[in-house]
C-alpha positions in Angstrom: -89.2 -54.1 27.4 -89.5 -53.9 31.1 -87.3 -51.5 33.1 -85.8 -52.0 36.5 -86.5 -49.2 39.0 -83.4 -48.8 41.0 -85.0 -46.4 43.5 -87.8 -48.8 44.3 -85.8 -52.0 43.6 -88.5 -53.4 41.5 -89.4 -53.9 37.8 -91.5 -51.2 36.4 -94.5 -51.4 34.3 -95.2 -50.3 30.8 -95.7 -46.7 32.0 -92.2 -46.7 33.4 -90.8 -48.2 30.2 -92.2 -45.1 28.4 -90.5 -42.7 30.7 -87.1 -44.2 30.0 -87.6 -45.0 26.3 -90.1 -42.4 25.0 -88.7 -42.5 21.5 -89.8 -46.0 21.0 -93.5 -45.2 21.7 -93.5 -42.2 19.2 -95.1 -42.5 15.7 -92.8 -43.0 12.7 -92.7 -39.3 11.6 -92.0 -38.1 15.1 -89.2 -40.6 15.4 -87.6 -39.4 12.3 -87.8 -35.8 13.6 -86.0 -36.8 16.8 -83.3 -38.6 14.9 -82.7 -35.6 12.7 -82.4 -33.2 15.6 -80.1 -35.6 17.3 -77.9 -35.8 14.1 -77.8 -31.9 13.8 -76.7 -31.7 17.4 -73.9 -34.1 16.9 -72.8 -32.4 13.6 -72.6 -29.0 15.3 -70.7 -30.5 18.2 -68.2 -32.1 15.9 -67.8 -29.0 13.9 -67.1 -26.9 17.1 -64.5 -29.5 18.1 -62.7 -29.4 14.9 -62.5 -25.5 14.9 -61.1 -25.7 18.4 -58.5 -28.2 17.5 -57.4 -26.3 14.5 -57.0 -23.1 16.5 -55.0 -24.8 19.2 -52.7 -26.3 16.6 -51.9 -22.9 15.0 -51.2 -21.1 18.4 -47.6 -19.6 18.3 -44.8 -21.2 20.1 -44.2 -19.7 23.6 -41.5 -16.9 23.6 -38.1 -18.1 24.7 -35.2 -15.9 26.0 -32.2 -15.9 23.5 -29.1 -17.7 24.9 -25.5 -17.0 24.3 -25.2 -19.9 21.9 -28.3 -18.7 20.0 -26.9 -15.5 18.7 -27.5 -14.5 15.1 -24.6 -15.9 12.8 -24.4 -12.4 11.3 -23.2 -11.1 14.6 -20.6 -13.8 15.4 -19.1 -13.9 11.8 -19.1 -10.0 11.0 -16.0 -8.2 10.8 -14.8 -5.6 13.4 -13.6 -2.0 13.2 -10.9 -2.0 10.5 -8.2 -2.3 13.1 -8.6 -6.1 13.2 -5.6 -8.2 14.1 -5.2 -11.8 13.1 -5.7 -14.5 15.7 -1.9 -15.0 15.7 -1.4 -11.4 16.9 0.4 -10.3 13.7 -0.5 -6.9 12.1 -2.6 -6.9 8.9 -0.8 -6.9 5.6 -2.1 -3.5 4.6 -0.4 -1.8 7.5 2.3 0.6 6.5 5.4 1.3 8.6 7.4 4.5 8.6 10.9 5.0 10.0 13.2 7.8 10.2 15.2 8.4 7.1 18.9 7.3 7.8 21.7 9.8 6.8 24.5 8.4 4.6 27.7 7.4 6.3 29.7 10.5 7.5 26.8 12.9 7.0 25.2 15.1 9.7 22.1 17.3 10.0 22.6 20.7 11.1 20.7 23.9 11.7 22.4 26.8 10.0 22.7 30.2 11.4 20.7 31.4 8.4 17.7 29.7 9.8 17.3 26.6 7.7 18.1 23.0 8.2 20.3 20.9 5.9 22.4 17.8 5.9 25.9 17.5 4.5 29.2 15.5 5.1 30.8 16.1 8.5 33.7 18.4 8.9 32.9 20.8 5.9 33.7 24.5 6.2 31.1 27.1 6.0 31.4 30.6 4.4 28.6 33.1 3.5 28.2 36.3 1.6 25.2 38.7 1.2 22.6 38.2 -1.4 20.5 40.6 -3.5 17.3 38.5 -2.4 16.5 36.5 0.6 18.8 34.7 2.9 22.7 34.9 2.6 24.4 32.7 0.0 26.2 30.0 2.0 28.8 27.7 0.7 29.9 24.6 2.4 33.2 23.1 1.2 35.0 19.8 1.7 38.4 20.0 3.6 40.4 19.2 0.5 38.6 21.8 -1.5 37.3 19.7 -4.3 33.7 19.5 -3.4 31.1 22.2 -2.6 27.4 22.6 -1.6 25.8 26.1 -2.2 22.5 27.1 -0.6 20.5 30.3 -1.4 17.1 31.7 -2.0 15.8 32.6 -5.5 13.6 35.5 -6.4 12.1 34.2 -9.8 8.4 33.0 -9.6 9.2 29.3 -10.3 12.2 27.0 -10.1 12.4 26.5 -13.9 12.3 30.2 -14.6 15.1 30.7 -12.2 17.2 28.0 -13.8 16.6 29.7 -17.2 18.1 32.9 -15.9 21.1 31.0 -14.5 21.7 29.1 -17.6 22.5 32.2 -19.5 25.5 32.7 -17.2 26.5 29.0 -17.3 26.6 29.0 -21.0 29.5 31.6 -20.8 31.7 29.2 -18.9 34.7 27.5 -20.8 33.9 24.0 -21.8 30.2 24.3 -20.8 28.4 21.0 -21.8 24.7 20.7 -20.7 23.6 17.2 -19.5 19.9 18.0 -18.6 17.6 20.9 -18.0 14.2 20.0 -17.0 11.4 20.1 -14.4 11.5 17.2 -11.9 9.1 15.6 -9.7 8.9 16.9 -6.0 6.9 16.0 -3.0 6.7 19.7 -1.8 6.0 21.7 -4.9 7.6 22.7 -8.2 11.2 21.7 -8.8 13.6 21.9 -11.7 17.2 20.9 -12.2 20.1 21.9 -14.5 23.0 19.5 -14.7 26.0 20.3 -16.7 29.8 20.1 -17.1 32.3 23.0 -17.4 36.1 23.4 -17.3 35.7 26.6 -15.1 33.3 27.5 -12.3 32.9 30.9 -10.8 34.5 30.8 -7.3 36.6 27.7 -8.0 40.3 27.6 -8.3 41.6 26.6 -11.8 43.6 23.4 -12.6 41.1 21.0 -11.1 39.9 19.6 -14.5 36.3 19.3 -15.7 33.7 20.1 -13.1 30.4 18.3 -12.7 27.4 20.5 -11.4 23.9 19.8 -10.3 21.8 23.0 -9.8 18.5 21.9 -8.0 15.9 24.7 -7.5 12.6 23.9 -5.7 9.6 25.2 -3.9 9.9 24.5 -0.1 7.0 24.2 2.5 7.1 27.8 3.3 6.1 28.6 -0.3 9.5 30.2 -1.1 12.1 29.0 -3.7 15.6 27.8 -2.9 18.5 26.4 -4.7 20.9 23.5 -3.8 24.0 23.5 -6.0 26.5 20.7 -5.7 30.0 21.0 -7.4 32.6 18.3 -7.9 35.2 16.8 -10.0 34.1 15.0 -13.1 37.0 12.6 -12.8 35.5 10.7 -9.9 32.1 10.3 -11.4 28.8 12.0 -10.8 27.2 9.9 -8.0 28.8 11.9 -5.1 27.2 15.2 -6.4 23.9 13.4 -6.8 24.1 12.1 -3.2 25.1 15.5 -2.0 21.9 17.2 -3.6 19.5 14.5 -2.7 20.5 14.2 0.9 20.4 18.0 1.4 17.0 18.3 -0.2 15.5 15.4 1.9 16.5 17.1 5.1 16.0 20.7 4.1 13.8 22.7 6.3 13.2 26.5 5.4 13.9 29.3 7.9 11.2 29.9 10.5 9.6 26.5 9.9 9.4 23.5 12.2 10.0 20.2 10.4 10.0 16.6 11.6 12.8 14.3 10.6 12.2 13.0 7.1 10.7 9.5 7.0 10.8 6.6 4.5 7.7 4.4 3.9 
């Protein structure tokens, strides 16, 4: 095969052909060696390219700054601080409301000169006498004289033991009939109650018929024990004496103590 020499612009001779196609003029063994070396070079080049391609494919994605819409769902759906308010603005259902307790109609709260606070019907008269223990014994009496609330301090170590002592004297009354003598629940401390009927009551005028008495003794917030005793006529039922004791107890605040107005849940 003849070769065209571009520099000289002529066809080259056999010597020029050997320069451009040397492998054609090699013997058979040498031609095989050249082909093997060429195959090895191509194989190595292909392997290198394959490794590079795989490495390029496994490269990590470039870092992207998070956006407002790409936040973690756990952040956008998790709860708040426990004071969450529904979207409509209404308070949660487990919220508890407290309001000042309301006195029964015609009742009033007063601070007695003996130092305690109590609540009782308006317009009642007050009388007091000295006591062997603690504050004076105070009697509040209705204008018609048929009802009375007595307040005093007791010296016994518990409300129930104090009632046991008082019961000994109550049993001596004419027509004494016990209704209940028991310890009762209290939000402040120990408490006990003696409820009974009798035809005569110490300090009461005769002729009023059977009397109904609720003697409630309790431990107050100052750690001392007090008594609230309600007296009334049996003829008009027992609810008025119960209201008298319960209201006085709810609003009671011992001497030398600052108390908020009672609340209801």
